[in-house]
Residue frames relative to the residue before (quaternion, step in Angstrom):
aa qw qx qy qz dx dy dz
G 1.0000 0.0000 0.0000 0.0000 0.00 0.00 0.00
E 0.4907 -0.6353 0.5096 0.3097 3.47 -1.31 0.28
R 0.0402 -0.7959 0.6041 -0.0048 3.52 -1.15 0.66
V 0.1782 -0.7328 0.6393 0.1501 3.50 -1.35 0.21
V 0.2157 -0.7372 0.6264 0.1329 3.55 -1.06 0.81
V 0.0716 -0.7979 0.5985 0.0045 3.56 -0.75 1.07
R 0.1970 -0.7760 0.5935 0.0823 3.55 -0.69 1.16
L 0.0932 -0.7999 0.5929 0.0018 3.54 -0.81 1.10
G 0.3954 -0.6937 0.5464 0.2527 3.55 -1.13 0.64
D 0.6828 -0.4498 0.3756 0.4362 3.54 -1.34 0.11
A 0.5049 -0.6605 0.4620 0.3088 3.60 -0.94 0.87
K 0.6100 0.5438 -0.3468 0.4603 3.57 1.10 -0.65
G 0.8175 0.2287 -0.1795 0.4971 3.56 -0.78 1.00
A 0.4186 0.6928 -0.4874 0.3274 3.62 1.22 0.16
G 0.1103 0.8012 -0.5815 0.0885 3.56 -0.99 0.79
G 0.7619 0.3925 -0.2814 0.4317 3.54 -1.29 0.39
P 0.6961 -0.4554 0.3396 0.4391 3.54 -1.31 -0.04
A 0.6295 -0.5306 0.4083 0.3944 3.55 -1.25 0.43
A 0.0673 -0.7690 0.6352 0.0227 3.54 -1.10 0.80
L 0.1008 -0.7805 0.6156 0.0414 3.56 -1.11 0.71
A 0.0180 -0.7712 0.6363 0.0082 3.54 -1.07 0.80
V 0.4297 -0.6409 0.5606 0.3005 3.54 -1.14 0.64
G 0.7070 0.3374 -0.3051 0.5415 3.56 -0.78 1.05
D 0.5460 -0.6252 0.4436 0.3380 3.54 -1.24 -0.25
G 0.2832 0.8359 -0.4304 0.1894 3.56 1.11 0.72
L 0.6414 0.5107 -0.3523 0.4512 3.63 1.14 -0.25
D 0.1360 -0.8127 0.5647 0.0459 3.57 -0.83 1.03
E 0.4864 0.6809 -0.4296 0.3394 3.60 1.25 -0.01
G 0.6554 -0.5206 0.3881 0.3858 3.54 -1.33 0.25
T 0.2047 -0.7582 0.6108 0.1003 3.53 -1.28 0.55
S 0.3623 -0.7357 0.5272 0.2226 3.59 -0.64 1.07
L 0.6329 -0.5276 0.3992 0.4021 3.56 -1.24 0.39
Q 0.6258 0.5478 -0.3336 0.4439 3.59 1.06 -0.76
V 0.6740 0.4697 -0.2919 0.4898 3.62 0.92 -0.88
A 0.6412 0.5298 -0.3264 0.4491 3.59 0.96 -0.86
A 0.6881 0.4762 -0.2879 0.4658 3.59 0.81 -0.99
G 0.6691 0.5007 -0.3029 0.4580 3.58 0.90 -0.90
G 0.6717 0.5029 -0.2938 0.4578 3.57 0.94 -0.89
L 0.6623 0.4963 -0.3084 0.4689 3.58 0.93 -0.87
A 0.6398 0.5196 -0.3284 0.4614 3.60 0.98 -0.82
R 0.6647 0.4984 -0.3078 0.4637 3.60 0.92 -0.86
C 0.6428 0.5377 -0.3236 0.4393 3.58 1.00 -0.80
C 0.6220 0.5572 -0.3397 0.4328 3.59 1.14 -0.57
V 0.7879 0.3226 -0.1613 0.4992 3.60 1.11 -0.54
D 0.6485 0.5114 -0.3211 0.4635 3.62 1.23 -0.10
A 0.3648 -0.7762 0.4779 0.1896 3.58 -0.39 1.26
R 0.5638 0.6272 -0.3869 0.3729 3.63 1.15 -0.48
V 0.7004 0.4786 -0.2772 0.4511 3.59 1.12 -0.50
A 0.3784 0.7470 -0.4789 0.2635 3.62 1.25 -0.02
N 0.8574 0.0564 -0.0858 0.5043 3.54 -1.01 0.95
T 0.5184 0.6124 -0.4072 0.4363 3.55 1.04 0.88
T 0.2618 -0.6993 0.6321 0.2071 3.52 -1.28 0.46
L 0.0440 -0.7998 0.5981 -0.0268 3.55 -0.81 1.08
S 0.1434 -0.7423 0.6349 0.1589 3.54 -1.25 0.34
L 0.1804 -0.7779 0.5993 0.0562 3.52 -1.06 0.93
A 0.0435 0.7784 -0.6253 0.0335 3.55 -1.10 0.72
G 0.5833 0.6026 -0.4365 0.3256 3.54 -1.32 0.20
A 0.4255 -0.7113 0.5106 0.2286 3.53 -1.34 0.31
D 0.7374 0.4066 -0.2181 0.4933 3.56 1.06 -0.74
A 0.3189 -0.7645 0.5320 0.1758 3.56 -0.48 1.23
P 0.4296 -0.7078 0.4944 0.2646 3.59 -0.94 0.82
T 0.6049 -0.5068 0.4560 0.4114 3.53 -1.37 0.04
S 0.7218 -0.3950 0.3208 0.4692 3.55 -1.29 -0.07
D 0.6358 0.5141 -0.3191 0.4791 3.61 1.00 -0.84
G 0.6567 0.5280 -0.3038 0.4446 3.56 0.96 -0.88
W 0.6444 0.5047 -0.3226 0.4754 3.58 0.99 -0.83
A 0.6439 0.5255 -0.3287 0.4487 3.59 0.91 -0.88
D 0.6712 0.4899 -0.2987 0.4694 3.58 0.98 -0.84
L 0.6406 0.5112 -0.3312 0.4676 3.61 0.98 -0.78
L 0.7104 0.4630 -0.2682 0.4573 3.60 0.86 -0.93
L 0.4836 0.6466 -0.4335 0.4002 3.59 1.26 -0.23
K 0.5736 0.6127 -0.3673 0.4008 3.59 1.16 -0.59
A 0.6448 0.5280 -0.3213 0.4497 3.61 1.16 -0.52
D 0.6011 0.5755 -0.3575 0.4238 3.57 1.21 -0.41
G 0.7318 0.3463 -0.2898 0.5105 3.56 -0.29 1.28
P 0.2716 0.5182 -0.2359 -0.7760 1.77 0.99 -2.27
E 0.6010 -0.5193 0.4616 0.3950 3.48 -1.39 0.20
L 0.2716 -0.7895 0.5373 0.1195 3.56 -0.87 1.00
A 0.7896 -0.0537 0.0619 0.6082 3.58 1.14 -0.64
R 0.0896 -0.7711 0.6292 0.0376 3.55 -1.27 0.53
Y 0.0077 -0.8028 0.5941 -0.0500 3.56 -0.82 1.07
S 0.3016 -0.7493 0.5648 0.1692 3.57 -0.95 0.91
A 0.0164 -0.7681 0.6399 -0.0182 3.54 -1.12 0.83
N 0.0052 -0.8790 0.4768 -0.0098 3.53 0.74 1.09
D 0.6099 0.5261 -0.3685 0.4642 3.60 1.23 -0.17
A 0.6550 0.4971 -0.2967 0.4856 3.58 1.29 -0.08
G 0.4232 -0.6315 0.5665 0.3181 3.50 -1.32 0.24
A 0.6263 -0.5544 0.3815 0.3935 3.59 -1.12 0.54
D 0.6482 0.5174 -0.3299 0.4509 3.62 0.99 -0.74
D 0.6340 0.5140 -0.3279 0.4758 3.60 1.04 -0.74
L 0.6576 0.5056 -0.3022 0.4696 3.55 0.99 -0.84
K 0.6253 0.5341 -0.3257 0.4665 3.58 1.05 -0.76
A 0.6551 0.4997 -0.3063 0.4769 3.59 0.95 -0.88
W 0.6375 0.5176 -0.3265 0.4680 3.59 0.98 -0.82
A 0.6510 0.5225 -0.3176 0.4498 3.63 0.92 -0.90
R 0.6544 0.5103 -0.3132 0.4617 3.60 0.96 -0.82
E 0.6667 0.4916 -0.2977 0.4746 3.57 0.93 -0.91
W 0.6489 0.5207 -0.3132 0.4579 3.57 0.96 -0.91
A 0.6592 0.5144 -0.3130 0.4503 3.61 0.88 -0.91
S 0.6454 0.5444 -0.3331 0.4197 3.60 0.95 -0.80
L 0.5573 0.6163 -0.3935 0.3934 3.62 1.14 -0.43
W 0.6292 0.5599 -0.3338 0.4232 3.59 1.15 -0.52
T 0.6909 0.4394 -0.2935 0.4934 3.60 1.19 -0.25
S 0.6540 0.5396 -0.3149 0.4265 3.58 1.19 -0.42
G 0.4127 -0.7195 0.4659 0.3082 3.59 1.18 -0.45
D 0.4552 0.6910 -0.4463 0.3407 3.60 1.27 0.07
G 0.8462 0.2352 -0.1448 0.4558 3.52 -1.23 0.50
G 0.6191 -0.5730 0.3557 0.4024 3.60 1.08 0.56
R 0.4328 0.7137 -0.4553 0.3100 3.59 1.12 0.47
R 0.2624 0.7446 -0.5565 0.2587 3.50 0.30 1.31
L 0.1842 -0.7847 0.5878 0.0693 3.52 -1.06 0.85
T 0.5656 -0.5743 0.4546 0.3790 3.55 -1.19 0.45
T 0.7344 0.2195 -0.1594 0.6222 3.58 1.21 -0.56
P 0.3539 -0.7550 0.5017 0.2303 3.64 -0.45 1.10
V 0.2634 -0.7683 0.5666 0.1391 3.56 -1.27 0.44
T 0.2673 -0.6535 0.6629 0.2491 3.47 -1.41 0.24
V 0.2171 -0.7744 0.5832 0.1145 3.57 -1.11 0.64
A 0.0145 0.7837 -0.6200 0.0352 3.54 -0.97 0.92
P 0.4523 -0.6549 0.5194 0.3110 3.58 -1.03 0.72
T 0.1545 -0.7548 0.6293 0.1016 3.56 -1.20 0.61
A 0.6983 -0.4531 0.3327 0.4430 3.57 -1.25 0.16
A 0.7747 0.3405 -0.1723 0.5042 3.60 1.06 -0.70
G 0.8154 -0.1163 0.0900 0.5599 3.63 1.19 -0.07
A 0.6183 -0.5100 0.4100 0.4352 3.54 -0.46 -1.24
E 0.2111 -0.7596 0.6018 0.1277 3.52 -1.28 0.47
L 0.1725 -0.7387 0.6459 0.0856 3.53 -0.91 1.05
T 0.0707 -0.8125 0.5786 -0.0067 3.59 -0.54 1.18
F 0.4220 -0.7167 0.4975 0.2464 3.57 -0.80 1.02
K 0.2526 -0.7239 0.6236 0.1525 3.53 -1.16 0.78
D 0.0394 -0.8152 0.5765 -0.0385 3.55 -0.23 1.30
A 0.3384 -0.7782 0.4984 0.1776 3.58 -0.36 1.25
R 0.6767 0.5007 -0.2916 0.4542 3.59 1.17 -0.53
A 0.5772 0.6030 -0.3755 0.4028 3.58 1.23 -0.31
P 0.5954 -0.5426 0.4376 0.3995 3.60 -1.16 0.49
K 0.7358 -0.5007 0.2395 0.3879 3.54 -1.16 0.73
R 0.8235 0.2016 -0.1158 0.5175 3.67 0.59 -0.89
A 0.3615 0.7484 -0.4838 0.2742 3.58 1.20 0.38
K 0.4095 -0.6722 0.5579 0.2631 3.54 -1.16 0.68
A 0.1511 -0.8330 0.5314 0.0308 3.55 -0.56 1.23
G 0.6338 -0.5823 0.3231 0.3935 3.59 1.16 0.57
G 0.1288 0.7680 -0.6227 0.0759 3.48 -1.37 -0.27
V 0.4277 -0.6571 0.5422 0.3022 3.54 -1.26 -0.45
S 0.1864 -0.7622 0.6128 0.0933 3.56 -0.86 1.05
L 0.2220 -0.7492 0.6106 0.1289 3.56 -1.01 0.85
V 0.0729 -0.8149 0.5744 -0.0263 3.55 -0.59 1.21
A 0.1258 -0.7722 0.6214 0.0419 3.58 -0.53 1.22
E 0.1235 0.8145 -0.5528 0.1250 3.56 -0.74 1.00
A 0.3166 -0.6788 0.6250 0.2199 3.50 -1.33 0.49
A 0.0592 -0.8222 0.5660 -0.0146 3.56 -0.18 1.29
R 0.1227 -0.7510 0.6404 0.1042 3.53 -1.28 0.38
V 0.0114 0.7927 -0.6066 0.0604 3.55 -0.59 1.20
D 0.8361 -0.0732 -0.0151 0.5434 3.55 -0.61 1.19
G 0.7325 -0.4484 0.2280 0.4588 3.55 0.97 0.88
V 0.6208 0.5232 -0.3430 0.4724 3.60 1.27 -0.04
A 0.3544 -0.7474 0.5287 0.1903 3.56 -0.74 1.12
D 0.0129 0.7792 -0.6260 0.0288 3.56 -1.10 0.76
V 0.1349 -0.7477 0.6469 0.0660 3.57 -0.54 1.18
R 0.1132 0.8317 -0.5222 0.1510 3.56 -0.48 1.16
L 0.2919 -0.6964 0.6248 0.1989 3.46 -1.41 0.32
R 0.0978 -0.7821 0.6142 0.0381 3.54 -0.86 1.04
A 0.2215 -0.7284 0.6323 0.1432 3.54 -1.07 0.82
V 0.0583 -0.8173 0.5717 -0.0416 3.55 -0.64 1.19
R 0.4868 -0.6651 0.4810 0.2988 3.59 -0.94 0.89
G 0.4348 -0.6921 0.5224 0.2430 3.53 -1.01 0.91
V 0.6332 -0.5556 0.3943 0.3672 3.55 -1.29 0.36
Y 0.1434 -0.7505 0.6416 0.0673 3.54 -1.06 0.91
D 0.3825 -0.6857 0.5625 0.2590 3.57 -0.98 0.80
D 0.6571 -0.4949 0.3860 0.4176 3.56 -1.25 0.42
G 0.8039 0.2928 -0.2266 0.4655 3.55 -1.03 0.83
I 0.6155 0.5087 -0.3546 0.4865 3.60 1.26 -0.08
A 0.3936 -0.7454 0.4930 0.2156 3.57 -0.71 1.09
V 0.5160 -0.6076 0.5065 0.3287 3.55 -1.15 0.72
K 0.3537 -0.7313 0.5501 0.1936 3.58 -0.93 0.94
Q 0.1081 -0.8759 0.4671 0.0546 3.54 0.65 1.20
M 0.6658 0.5020 -0.3210 0.4491 3.62 0.86 -0.87
S 0.6777 0.4727 -0.2930 0.4810 3.59 0.89 -0.88
E 0.6378 0.5236 -0.3206 0.4650 3.57 0.99 -0.83
D 0.6590 0.5108 -0.3038 0.4610 3.61 0.92 -0.91
L 0.6554 0.5060 -0.3154 0.4637 3.59 0.98 -0.79
I 0.6222 0.5270 -0.3334 0.4733 3.59 0.99 -0.81
L 0.6989 0.4783 -0.2803 0.4520 3.59 0.83 -0.97
A 0.6317 0.5258 -0.3374 0.4590 3.61 1.01 -0.74
R 0.6836 0.4638 -0.2881 0.4844 3.59 0.91 -0.88
L 0.6045 0.5487 -0.3554 0.4551 3.60 1.07 -0.68
A 0.6574 0.5083 -0.3125 0.4602 3.60 0.87 -0.91
E 0.6743 0.5018 -0.2840 0.4613 3.56 0.92 -0.95
D 0.7236 0.4448 -0.2505 0.4646 3.59 0.77 -1.04
F 0.6175 0.5378 -0.3463 0.4578 3.59 1.06 -0.69
A 0.6480 0.5203 -0.3159 0.4577 3.57 0.96 -0.87
K 0.6542 0.5022 -0.3111 0.4722 3.59 1.01 -0.78
A 0.7281 0.4540 -0.2460 0.4508 3.58 0.89 -0.92
W 0.8321 0.2223 -0.0588 0.5047 3.57 0.89 -0.97
G 0.4744 -0.6988 0.4309 0.3176 3.58 1.24 -0.04
G 0.4425 0.7269 -0.4288 0.3031 3.58 1.24 0.36
């Protein structure tokens, strides 16, 4: 069966809006309202199947807010950056151009696991080429998703980095993934001020 593990902080001392992270990285307090709302949502949202999540905060979000928080489990999401001064199409073009740098070798962009890059409807996909994997096995990667989201009436033009699909038995390429994410954070901040 499928399951979800949800890590909650102590209710005492919980404060601020609800926050969700994939993994067990949040150590802040979790109010009873956020805990109950998060657990209820996890029971009906297929995106969280076989995932470990941590919840924190005191103020439970709206239905839109929960849907946006739980979107982080889909993939899972590795990073999220807002670029509200940009249009979604401009951000998509930037993501495609940025991803292509990983195949050209320019700017010291070399990985321990090489990648292929393909444009997608929402941005670009960097797919790892694992020589040890079976021929048609999915060896993971990082998808860049540029989107114009609206949560509770508030517009957010953002770029999300989402882990690509790995077939069973294929190891996560953590060093290459970490390097991609570090350069993405650095280059995004330079380009968009995020």
